[in-house]
C-alpha positions, 0 to 999 in steps of 0.5 A: 891833638895830643890833649885831644887823645887823652881826653878822649881817653880818660872818657873811654876808660871812665865810661866802661867802668861806669857800665860795669860797675853793677851793670844791666842792659839799659845801662850798658847800652848807655855806656858802653854802646852810646857814650864809650861807642858813638859819641867817644869813638865816633861822634867826637872824631867825626867832629874833629875832622869836620873841625879840620876840614871844613865840611862834612865826612868825605869819601876823600876823609874817609879815605884817610882815616883809612876806609881805603880798597884793600890791594895784594900788599895789604892782603899779605899783611893782612894774612902774615898778620892774622896767622902769626896773632891767632895761630900763635895762640890756637896752635900751641893749645891745640898741639897738646890736646887742649879743648878749645870752647868754640861754644862760648863764639856765637854769643860774642860775635856782634858785640865783638865785631862793634868794639872792634870796629870803635877800636880801629876807628879812633886809636888808628884811623883818628889818633895813629893818623893824625899823631904819624903827621905831626911827629912821625911813624914811630911815636905815633905806633905808640901812642895807639897801641898804648892808649889801645893798652889803658882804654883796657883799664875800664874793663875789670878783667883787664887791670894786672899789670901782665894784662896791661903790658901784653895789651900794649903788644897787641894794641903796637902790633894793630898799630903796625899793621895798620901803617905797613898796609898804606893805614888800611883800616880794612886790614887792621879790623880785619887783623884785630877781629879774629884776635879779639874772636880767639881771645875771647874764647880762651879768657872768656872770664875776663870779658864782660858776661855776652848774653843774648841782650849784648847781641841785640844792642850791638846790632843796633849800634853797627846800625847806627853807625852806619846811618850815621856814616852814611849821612855824613857822606851825604851831606858832604855830597849836598853841599860840593853840589851847592 
């Protein structure tokens, strides 16, 4: 499990690094959306689930990685983490009258939704669950947070020690939210997403440039994610009927 996770992590860094070397829209789509996203963050974890369970992704396996209906406990965890992480970044700046560049957000919404899904599915739903099962929740949270932090080495704007350490703290926070919510992927996704939005508008110069092509490519990728999960679910139902 640790070797598979390490191998995926290395490939994520390679793909994202390649994406940001003289990027073009097509190169970005191939190396980022397809390879980093669909192949290494979704399809390979799904294949590992298939090998573990002997069947395609089922409702129970989707629940295993965290696709569960949130209850009161989950909503409380979600609200607490969002208020702490988002409020902690915005309130001090707004209190001193600093202008928040909200105008930047629309172009980043769809790409950030896509990236957040890949991060949470891989680091929380796939990696954290399996490490927790074998080594306990403390190591699972630390490894999940470390992988979230280190994969950002692929982004040129996040390669300082300060950024990596901050991202480790942020990643362990997302991992803790996942654990406290009863390993609910929906909660960790919506804890991560507002934080991604705020980080983007406050540190946009560290992010890859978001263009209309980025939004279109991300929208196409989100449709592909939905189709992949739907196909896997339907295949399992067909097998179960036989």
